[in-house]
A tleap script that builds the chain and sets N, CA, C and O, in Angstrom:
source leaprc.protein.ff14SB
mol = sequence {
  NMET SER GLN VAL SER PRO VAL ALA VAL ARG
  ARG SER PRO LYS TYR GLY VAL PHE THR ALA
  ILE GLY VAL ALA LEU GLY LEU ILE ALA ALA
  LEU ILE LEU THR PHE ALA PHE THR GLY THR
  SER GLU PRO SER PRO PHE THR GLU VAL ARG
  TYR SER GLN SER GLN THR PHE GLY PHE ILE
  LEU LEU TRP CYS VAL PRO ALA GLY ILE ALA
  VAL MET LEU ILE LEU ALA MET ILE LEU ASP
  ARG THR VAL GLY ARG ARG THR ARG GLN VAL
  ASN VAL VAL ARG GLU VAL THR ASP GLU THR
  GLY SER LEU CASP
}
set mol.1.N position { -5.842 -81.214 209.806 }
set mol.1.CA position { -6.644 -81.601 208.777 }
set mol.1.C position { -5.750 -82.677 207.898 }
set mol.1.O position { -4.677 -82.273 207.448 }
set mol.2.N position { -6.096 -83.809 207.685 }
set mol.2.CA position { -5.205 -84.722 206.799 }
set mol.2.C position { -6.080 -85.497 205.865 }
set mol.2.O position { -7.186 -85.939 206.175 }
set mol.3.N position { -5.499 -85.630 204.686 }
set mol.3.CA position { -6.167 -86.414 203.528 }
set mol.3.C position { -5.398 -87.580 203.173 }
set mol.3.O position { -4.172 -87.519 203.274 }
set mol.4.N position { -5.996 -88.703 202.743 }
set mol.4.CA position { -5.326 -89.929 202.314 }
set mol.4.C position { -5.710 -90.015 200.791 }
set mol.4.O position { -6.876 -89.988 200.395 }
set mol.5.N position { -4.652 -90.116 200.012 }
set mol.5.CA position { -4.817 -90.262 198.569 }
set mol.5.C position { -3.894 -91.310 198.073 }
set mol.5.O position { -2.793 -91.450 198.605 }
set mol.6.N position { -4.268 -92.032 197.116 }
set mol.6.CA position { -3.397 -93.049 196.551 }
set mol.6.C position { -2.450 -92.496 195.423 }
set mol.6.O position { -2.897 -91.714 194.583 }
set mol.7.N position { -1.126 -92.914 195.410 }
set mol.7.CA position { -0.284 -92.427 194.334 }
set mol.7.C position { 0.447 -93.707 193.853 }
set mol.7.O position { 0.466 -94.758 194.494 }
set mol.8.N position { 1.079 -93.493 192.587 }
set mol.8.CA position { 1.759 -94.645 192.012 }
set mol.8.C position { 3.261 -94.425 192.212 }
set mol.8.O position { 3.719 -93.345 191.837 }
set mol.9.N position { 4.043 -95.296 192.740 }
set mol.9.CA position { 5.444 -95.123 193.012 }
set mol.9.C position { 6.187 -96.246 192.122 }
set mol.9.O position { 5.852 -97.428 192.040 }
set mol.10.N position { 7.225 -95.645 191.502 }
set mol.10.CA position { 8.030 -96.608 190.669 }
set mol.10.C position { 9.511 -96.310 190.936 }
set mol.10.O position { 9.899 -95.217 191.348 }
set mol.11.N position { 10.336 -97.381 190.669 }
set mol.11.CA position { 11.716 -97.155 190.908 }
set mol.11.C position { 12.462 -96.730 189.584 }
set mol.11.O position { 12.121 -97.202 188.499 }
set mol.12.N position { 13.402 -95.902 189.699 }
set mol.12.CA position { 14.152 -95.464 188.441 }
set mol.12.C position { 15.688 -95.495 188.828 }
set mol.12.O position { 16.106 -95.245 189.959 }
set mol.13.N position { 16.433 -95.819 187.794 }
set mol.13.CA position { 17.942 -95.854 187.966 }
set mol.13.C position { 18.564 -94.437 188.277 }
set mol.13.O position { 18.032 -93.408 187.862 }
set mol.14.N position { 19.611 -94.441 188.961 }
set mol.14.CA position { 20.360 -93.083 189.263 }
set mol.14.C position { 21.368 -93.013 188.135 }
set mol.14.O position { 22.324 -93.785 188.054 }
set mol.15.N position { 21.089 -91.990 187.219 }
set mol.15.CA position { 21.881 -91.826 186.004 }
set mol.15.C position { 23.314 -91.275 186.331 }
set mol.15.O position { 24.247 -91.420 185.542 }
set mol.16.N position { 23.438 -90.636 187.534 }
set mol.16.CA position { 24.868 -90.268 187.892 }
set mol.16.C position { 25.663 -91.429 188.076 }
set mol.16.O position { 26.799 -91.503 187.608 }
set mol.17.N position { 25.076 -92.435 188.797 }
set mol.17.CA position { 25.930 -93.741 189.097 }
set mol.17.C position { 26.200 -94.314 187.821 }
set mol.17.O position { 27.349 -94.728 187.666 }
set mol.18.N position { 25.383 -94.435 186.853 }
set mol.18.CA position { 25.679 -95.095 185.596 }
set mol.18.C position { 26.705 -94.359 184.832 }
set mol.18.O position { 27.583 -94.937 184.190 }
set mol.19.N position { 26.582 -93.056 184.910 }
set mol.19.CA position { 27.671 -92.156 184.258 }
set mol.19.C position { 29.087 -92.476 184.800 }
set mol.19.O position { 30.037 -92.680 184.045 }
set mol.20.N position { 29.178 -92.508 186.189 }
set mol.20.CA position { 30.432 -92.693 186.816 }
set mol.20.C position { 30.979 -94.180 186.424 }
set mol.20.O position { 32.160 -94.381 186.143 }
set mol.21.N position { 30.071 -95.105 186.436 }
set mol.21.CA position { 30.529 -96.519 186.038 }
set mol.21.C position { 30.963 -96.461 184.661 }
set mol.21.O position { 31.926 -97.161 184.348 }
set mol.22.N position { 30.344 -95.659 183.691 }
set mol.22.CA position { 30.698 -95.586 182.291 }
set mol.22.C position { 32.125 -94.970 182.215 }
set mol.22.O position { 32.981 -95.458 181.477 }
set mol.23.N position { 32.359 -93.871 183.006 }
set mol.23.CA position { 33.756 -93.372 182.942 }
set mol.23.C position { 34.830 -94.354 183.469 }
set mol.23.O position { 35.947 -94.417 182.956 }
set mol.24.N position { 34.443 -95.111 184.509 }
set mol.24.CA position { 35.376 -96.068 184.935 }
set mol.24.C position { 35.667 -97.171 183.943 }
set mol.24.O position { 36.817 -97.580 183.780 }
set mol.25.N position { 34.626 -97.657 183.276 }
set mol.25.CA position { 34.795 -98.706 182.284 }
set mol.25.C position { 35.548 -98.089 180.910 }
set mol.25.O position { 36.243 -98.797 180.181 }
set mol.26.N position { 35.340 -96.886 180.709 }
set mol.26.CA position { 36.142 -96.254 179.602 }
set mol.26.C position { 37.717 -96.186 179.961 }
set mol.26.O position { 38.582 -96.417 179.117 }
set mol.27.N position { 37.985 -95.861 181.236 }
set mol.27.CA position { 39.291 -95.730 181.632 }
set mol.27.C position { 39.921 -97.038 181.725 }
set mol.27.O position { 41.122 -97.146 181.480 }
set mol.28.N position { 39.220 -98.032 182.054 }
set mol.28.CA position { 39.808 -99.402 182.077 }
set mol.28.C position { 40.003 -99.968 180.611 }
set mol.28.O position { 40.978 -100.662 180.324 }
set mol.29.N position { 39.153 -99.677 179.828 }
set mol.29.CA position { 39.293 -100.013 178.343 }
set mol.29.C position { 40.439 -99.235 177.803 }
set mol.29.O position { 41.228 -99.852 177.088 }
set mol.30.N position { 40.630 -98.099 178.013 }
set mol.30.CA position { 41.725 -97.276 177.482 }
set mol.30.C position { 43.076 -97.819 177.971 }
set mol.30.O position { 44.048 -97.835 177.216 }
set mol.31.N position { 43.137 -98.277 179.277 }
set mol.31.CA position { 44.350 -98.733 179.816 }
set mol.31.C position { 44.677 -100.205 179.069 }
set mol.31.O position { 45.817 -100.545 178.754 }
set mol.32.N position { 43.719 -100.849 178.890 }
set mol.32.CA position { 43.869 -102.212 178.244 }
set mol.32.C position { 44.300 -102.035 176.852 }
set mol.32.O position { 45.245 -102.695 176.420 }
set mol.33.N position { 43.709 -101.243 176.168 }
set mol.33.CA position { 43.947 -100.938 174.729 }
set mol.33.C position { 45.433 -100.315 174.538 }
set mol.33.O position { 46.125 -100.610 173.564 }
set mol.34.N position { 45.844 -99.457 175.520 }
set mol.34.CA position { 47.121 -98.801 175.488 }
set mol.34.C position { 48.224 -99.823 175.691 }
set mol.34.O position { 49.220 -99.778 174.970 }
set mol.35.N position { 48.090 -100.785 176.679 }
set mol.35.CA position { 49.098 -101.593 176.896 }
set mol.35.C position { 49.074 -102.960 176.164 }
set mol.35.O position { 50.049 -103.711 176.191 }
set mol.36.N position { 48.003 -103.236 175.554 }
set mol.36.CA position { 47.757 -104.459 174.807 }
set mol.36.C position { 48.590 -104.344 173.525 }
set mol.36.O position { 49.253 -105.331 173.204 }
set mol.37.N position { 48.627 -103.271 172.777 }
set mol.37.CA position { 49.190 -103.123 171.509 }
set mol.37.C position { 50.345 -102.255 171.707 }
set mol.37.O position { 50.255 -101.260 172.427 }
set mol.38.N position { 51.470 -102.589 171.083 }
set mol.38.CA position { 52.797 -101.834 171.078 }
set mol.38.C position { 52.996 -101.091 169.800 }
set mol.38.O position { 53.957 -101.299 169.059 }
set mol.39.N position { 52.076 -100.237 169.572 }
set mol.39.CA position { 52.119 -99.392 168.419 }
set mol.39.C position { 52.909 -98.114 168.505 }
set mol.39.O position { 53.078 -97.446 167.485 }
set mol.40.N position { 53.410 -97.731 169.683 }
set mol.40.CA position { 54.163 -96.590 169.920 }
set mol.40.C position { 55.644 -96.563 169.684 }
set mol.40.O position { 56.303 -95.530 169.800 }
set mol.41.N position { 56.171 -97.770 169.338 }
set mol.41.CA position { 57.521 -97.927 169.045 }
set mol.41.C position { 57.893 -97.212 167.684 }
set mol.41.O position { 58.988 -96.659 167.589 }
set mol.42.N position { 56.997 -97.214 166.626 }
set mol.42.CA position { 57.230 -96.653 165.474 }
set mol.42.C position { 56.613 -95.302 165.194 }
set mol.42.O position { 55.550 -95.061 165.765 }
set mol.43.N position { 57.132 -94.387 164.392 }
set mol.43.CA position { 56.522 -93.170 164.171 }
set mol.43.C position { 55.130 -93.274 163.389 }
set mol.43.O position { 54.863 -94.183 162.603 }
set mol.44.N position { 54.386 -92.342 163.677 }
set mol.44.CA position { 52.993 -92.340 163.036 }
set mol.44.C position { 53.200 -92.174 161.598 }
set mol.44.O position { 54.058 -91.373 161.227 }
set mol.45.N position { 52.449 -92.901 160.658 }
set mol.45.CA position { 52.545 -92.803 159.324 }
set mol.45.C position { 52.027 -91.489 158.804 }
set mol.45.O position { 52.421 -91.067 157.717 }
set mol.46.N position { 51.143 -90.813 159.553 }
set mol.46.CA position { 50.477 -89.644 159.096 }
set mol.46.C position { 51.343 -88.318 159.480 }
set mol.46.O position { 51.475 -87.377 158.698 }
set mol.47.N position { 51.811 -88.353 160.544 }
set mol.47.CA position { 52.513 -87.181 161.122 }
set mol.47.C position { 54.113 -87.335 161.241 }
set mol.47.O position { 54.856 -86.359 161.343 }
set mol.48.N position { 54.521 -88.561 161.219 }
set mol.48.CA position { 55.893 -88.873 161.374 }
set mol.48.C position { 56.480 -88.545 162.656 }
set mol.48.O position { 57.683 -88.313 162.767 }
set mol.49.N position { 55.569 -88.515 163.753 }
set mol.49.CA position { 55.994 -88.217 165.075 }
set mol.49.C position { 55.892 -89.429 165.885 }
set mol.49.O position { 54.941 -90.182 165.674 }
set mol.50.N position { 56.778 -89.721 166.813 }
set mol.50.CA position { 56.710 -90.839 167.606 }
set mol.50.C position { 56.022 -90.526 169.027 }
set mol.50.O position { 56.569 -89.785 169.843 }
set mol.51.N position { 54.953 -91.061 169.229 }
set mol.51.CA position { 54.063 -90.786 170.454 }
set mol.51.C position { 54.508 -91.605 171.600 }
set mol.51.O position { 54.837 -92.777 171.417 }
set mol.52.N position { 54.540 -91.022 172.855 }
set mol.52.CA position { 54.760 -91.824 174.065 }
set mol.52.C position { 53.642 -92.686 174.480 }
set mol.52.O position { 52.569 -92.531 173.897 }
set mol.53.N position { 53.732 -93.486 175.314 }
set mol.53.CA position { 52.689 -94.409 175.744 }
set mol.53.C position { 51.581 -93.546 176.496 }
set mol.53.O position { 50.384 -93.802 176.367 }
set mol.54.N position { 52.039 -92.546 177.260 }
set mol.54.CA position { 51.015 -91.713 177.978 }
set mol.54.C position { 50.249 -90.862 176.899 }
set mol.54.O position { 49.047 -90.674 177.090 }
set mol.55.N position { 50.812 -90.365 175.847 }
set mol.55.CA position { 50.102 -89.595 174.897 }
set mol.55.C position { 49.126 -90.621 174.133 }
set mol.55.O position { 47.986 -90.251 173.851 }
set mol.56.N position { 49.531 -91.788 173.830 }
set mol.56.CA position { 48.612 -92.803 173.294 }
set mol.56.C position { 47.418 -93.080 174.225 }
set mol.56.O position { 46.274 -93.218 173.791 }
set mol.57.N position { 47.747 -93.153 175.532 }
set mol.57.CA position { 46.721 -93.307 176.518 }
set mol.57.C position { 45.770 -92.270 176.493 }
set mol.57.O position { 44.565 -92.506 176.583 }
set mol.58.N position { 46.252 -91.088 176.370 }
set mol.58.CA position { 45.294 -89.898 176.345 }
set mol.58.C position { 44.391 -89.817 175.059 }
set mol.58.O position { 43.251 -89.352 175.065 }
set mol.59.N position { 45.018 -90.312 173.986 }
set mol.59.CA position { 44.246 -90.180 172.729 }
set mol.59.C position { 43.107 -91.257 172.814 }
set mol.59.O position { 41.976 -90.991 172.407 }
set mol.60.N position { 43.410 -92.411 173.321 }
set mol.60.CA position { 42.505 -93.513 173.362 }
set mol.60.C position { 41.382 -93.206 174.432 }
set mol.60.O position { 40.208 -93.534 174.262 }
set mol.61.N position { 41.848 -92.555 175.533 }
set mol.61.CA position { 40.996 -92.123 176.560 }
set mol.61.C position { 39.790 -91.161 175.905 }
set mol.61.O position { 38.617 -91.254 176.266 }
set mol.62.N position { 40.224 -90.300 174.967 }
set mol.62.CA position { 39.176 -89.404 174.389 }
set mol.62.C position { 38.106 -90.092 173.765 }
set mol.62.O position { 36.990 -89.580 173.671 }
set mol.63.N position { 38.407 -91.344 173.285 }
set mol.63.CA position { 37.369 -92.099 172.630 }
set mol.63.C position { 36.684 -93.052 173.568 }
set mol.63.O position { 35.477 -93.254 173.437 }
set mol.64.N position { 37.417 -93.681 174.553 }
set mol.64.CA position { 36.801 -94.708 175.359 }
set mol.64.C position { 35.856 -94.242 176.378 }
set mol.64.O position { 34.886 -94.929 176.697 }
set mol.65.N position { 36.130 -92.982 176.951 }
set mol.65.CA position { 35.396 -92.508 178.114 }
set mol.65.C position { 33.945 -92.123 177.553 }
set mol.65.O position { 32.942 -92.579 178.103 }
set mol.66.N position { 33.864 -91.321 176.508 }
set mol.66.CA position { 32.510 -91.030 175.958 }
set mol.66.C position { 31.701 -92.285 175.519 }
set mol.66.O position { 30.487 -92.362 175.706 }
set mol.67.N position { 32.439 -93.266 174.924 }
set mol.67.CA position { 31.841 -94.438 174.583 }
set mol.67.C position { 31.270 -95.236 175.721 }
set mol.67.O position { 30.173 -95.786 175.630 }
set mol.68.N position { 32.109 -95.300 176.915 }
set mol.68.CA position { 31.665 -96.007 178.098 }
set mol.68.C position { 30.451 -95.337 178.723 }
set mol.68.O position { 29.535 -96.005 179.202 }
set mol.69.N position { 30.457 -93.917 178.713 }
set mol.69.CA position { 29.377 -93.152 179.195 }
set mol.69.C position { 28.051 -93.488 178.369 }
set mol.69.O position { 26.997 -93.770 178.939 }
set mol.70.N position { 28.183 -93.437 177.035 }
set mol.70.CA position { 27.004 -93.740 176.236 }
set mol.70.C position { 26.523 -95.045 176.469 }
set mol.70.O position { 25.323 -95.213 176.686 }
set mol.71.N position { 27.333 -96.008 176.450 }
set mol.71.CA position { 26.829 -97.515 176.731 }
set mol.71.C position { 26.137 -97.571 177.976 }
set mol.71.O position { 25.066 -98.176 178.007 }
set mol.72.N position { 26.638 -96.967 179.132 }
set mol.72.CA position { 26.037 -97.172 180.450 }
set mol.72.C position { 24.832 -96.279 180.528 }
set mol.72.O position { 23.921 -96.625 181.281 }
set mol.73.N position { 24.718 -95.112 179.800 }
set mol.73.CA position { 23.383 -94.381 179.834 }
set mol.73.C position { 22.289 -95.113 179.004 }
set mol.73.O position { 21.099 -95.021 179.305 }
set mol.74.N position { 22.701 -95.786 178.032 }
set mol.74.CA position { 21.777 -96.561 177.173 }
set mol.74.C position { 21.232 -97.736 177.957 }
set mol.74.O position { 20.049 -98.068 177.870 }
set mol.75.N position { 22.102 -98.354 178.717 }
set mol.75.CA position { 21.612 -99.416 179.699 }
set mol.75.C position { 20.791 -98.847 180.727 }
set mol.75.O position { 19.815 -99.493 181.108 }
set mol.76.N position { 21.067 -97.648 181.268 }
set mol.76.CA position { 20.199 -97.065 182.248 }
set mol.76.C position { 18.789 -96.780 181.633 }
set mol.76.O position { 17.768 -97.055 182.264 }
set mol.77.N position { 18.761 -96.242 180.430 }
set mol.77.CA position { 17.489 -96.036 179.769 }
set mol.77.C position { 16.586 -97.286 179.629 }
set mol.77.O position { 15.385 -97.338 179.891 }
set mol.78.N position { 17.379 -98.289 179.167 }
set mol.78.CA position { 16.538 -99.666 179.016 }
set mol.78.C position { 16.151 -100.182 180.165 }
set mol.78.O position { 15.090 -100.805 180.123 }
set mol.79.N position { 16.817 -100.095 181.410 }
set mol.79.CA position { 16.440 -100.418 182.734 }
set mol.79.C position { 15.282 -99.580 183.171 }
set mol.79.O position { 14.320 -100.082 183.753 }
set mol.80.N position { 15.371 -98.271 182.886 }
set mol.80.CA position { 14.228 -97.386 183.244 }
set mol.80.C position { 12.977 -97.829 182.568 }
set mol.80.O position { 11.893 -97.722 183.141 }
set mol.81.N position { 13.081 -98.294 181.441 }
set mol.81.CA position { 11.831 -98.668 180.576 }
set mol.81.C position { 11.252 -99.926 181.157 }
set mol.81.O position { 10.047 -100.016 181.394 }
set mol.82.N position { 12.118 -100.914 181.390 }
set mol.82.CA position { 11.666 -102.213 181.906 }
set mol.82.C position { 11.226 -102.232 183.299 }
set mol.82.O position { 10.147 -102.728 183.622 }
set mol.83.N position { 12.073 -101.681 184.166 }
set mol.83.CA position { 11.758 -101.552 185.650 }
set mol.83.C position { 10.623 -100.540 185.902 }
set mol.83.O position { 9.741 -100.729 186.740 }
set mol.84.N position { 10.716 -99.423 185.094 }
set mol.84.CA position { 9.698 -98.365 185.305 }
set mol.84.C position { 8.325 -98.763 184.993 }
set mol.84.O position { 7.422 -98.016 185.369 }
set mol.85.N position { 8.040 -99.837 184.358 }
set mol.85.CA position { 6.703 -100.212 184.031 }
set mol.85.C position { 6.071 -100.855 185.267 }
set mol.85.O position { 4.840 -100.875 185.297 }
set mol.86.N position { 6.715 -101.355 186.238 }
set mol.86.CA position { 6.295 -101.945 187.422 }
set mol.86.C position { 6.086 -100.852 188.561 }
set mol.86.O position { 7.021 -100.436 189.246 }
set mol.87.N position { 4.778 -100.430 188.697 }
set mol.87.CA position { 4.457 -99.510 189.581 }
set mol.87.C position { 3.562 -100.092 190.738 }
set mol.87.O position { 2.821 -101.050 190.524 }
set mol.88.N position { 3.643 -99.548 191.843 }
set mol.88.CA position { 2.797 -100.092 192.956 }
set mol.88.C position { 2.004 -98.894 193.502 }
set mol.88.O position { 2.431 -97.747 193.377 }
set mol.89.N position { 0.913 -99.163 194.070 }
set mol.89.CA position { -0.027 -98.049 194.651 }
set mol.89.C position { 0.307 -98.052 196.104 }
set mol.89.O position { 0.400 -99.085 196.767 }
set mol.90.N position { 0.481 -96.851 196.565 }
set mol.90.CA position { 0.649 -96.598 198.005 }
set mol.90.C position { -0.293 -95.471 198.432 }
set mol.90.O position { -0.685 -94.643 197.610 }
set mol.91.N position { -0.645 -95.442 199.684 }
set mol.91.CA position { -1.548 -94.453 200.215 }
set mol.91.C position { -0.609 -93.310 200.907 }
set mol.91.O position { 0.208 -93.629 201.772 }
set mol.92.N position { -0.758 -92.083 200.515 }
set mol.92.CA position { -0.106 -90.970 201.062 }
set mol.92.C position { -0.959 -90.141 201.943 }
set mol.92.O position { -2.083 -89.823 201.555 }
set mol.93.N position { -0.533 -89.782 203.048 }
set mol.93.CA position { -1.277 -88.964 204.043 }
set mol.93.C position { -0.885 -87.531 203.804 }
set mol.93.O position { 0.304 -87.258 203.971 }
set mol.94.N position { -1.642 -86.661 203.470 }
set mol.94.CA position { -1.290 -85.270 203.258 }
set mol.94.C position { -1.877 -84.427 204.412 }
set mol.94.O position { -3.100 -84.368 204.536 }
set mol.95.N position { -1.091 -83.799 205.224 }
set mol.95.CA position { -1.427 -83.040 206.246 }
set mol.95.C position { -1.287 -81.562 205.933 }
set mol.95.O position { -0.285 -81.139 205.356 }
set mol.96.N position { -2.223 -80.826 206.285 }
set mol.96.CA position { -2.294 -79.308 206.015 }
set mol.96.C position { -2.170 -78.619 207.410 }
set mol.96.O position { -3.027 -78.785 208.278 }
set mol.97.N position { -1.101 -77.863 207.582 }
set mol.97.CA position { -0.950 -77.135 208.936 }
set mol.97.C position { -1.192 -75.659 208.747 }
set mol.97.O position { -1.002 -75.165 207.635 }
set mol.98.N position { -1.585 -74.950 209.726 }
set mol.98.CA position { -1.803 -73.530 209.738 }
set mol.98.C position { -0.459 -72.745 210.123 }
set mol.98.O position { 0.048 -72.959 211.224 }
set mol.99.N position { 0.078 -71.911 209.298 }
set mol.99.CA position { 1.271 -71.318 209.539 }
set mol.99.C position { 1.163 -69.900 210.121 }
set mol.99.O position { 2.160 -69.204 210.315 }
set mol.100.N position { -0.055 -69.515 210.382 }
set mol.100.CA position { -0.286 -68.037 210.843 }
set mol.100.C position { 0.205 -67.865 212.283 }
set mol.100.O position { 0.393 -66.729 212.719 }
set mol.101.N position { 0.414 -68.929 213.023 }
set mol.101.CA position { 0.851 -68.753 214.435 }
set mol.101.C position { -0.237 -68.511 215.435 }
set mol.101.O position { 0.078 -68.368 216.617 }
set mol.102.N position { -1.515 -68.453 215.055 }
set mol.102.CA position { -2.536 -68.169 216.036 }
set mol.102.C position { -2.824 -69.367 216.996 }
set mol.102.O position { -2.819 -70.485 216.481 }
set mol.103.N position { -3.064 -69.264 218.278 }
set mol.103.CA position { -3.304 -70.271 219.124 }
set mol.103.C position { -4.810 -70.321 219.485 }
set mol.103.O position { -5.091 -70.292 220.683 }
set mol.104.N position { -5.714 -70.386 218.657 }
set mol.104.CA position { -7.126 -70.271 218.982 }
set mol.104.C position { -7.584 -71.569 219.520 }
set mol.104.O position { -8.756 -71.715 219.868 }
savepdb mol mol.pdb
quit
């Protein structure tokens, strides 16, 4: 026995992919910010400690990665709202099978 019924299908973005792209963009931004400014040669005015370039990269990474994720997820939600409005109707065939195993 089979039934045909119409359903609405819409595309939606893959949020995991957008999150991974946000992490990559945050990493690239942290690299650029770390090597663009030479502020590690002088001690910090607050702690009087001289930080290495890898420590500075780690500190900047703590801000850039979550910011990159947030920006990309906001973009994914905007795309979901705009692309998600376009739906199309398709016909789906639903088949019901008997699982009892009888061969009548």
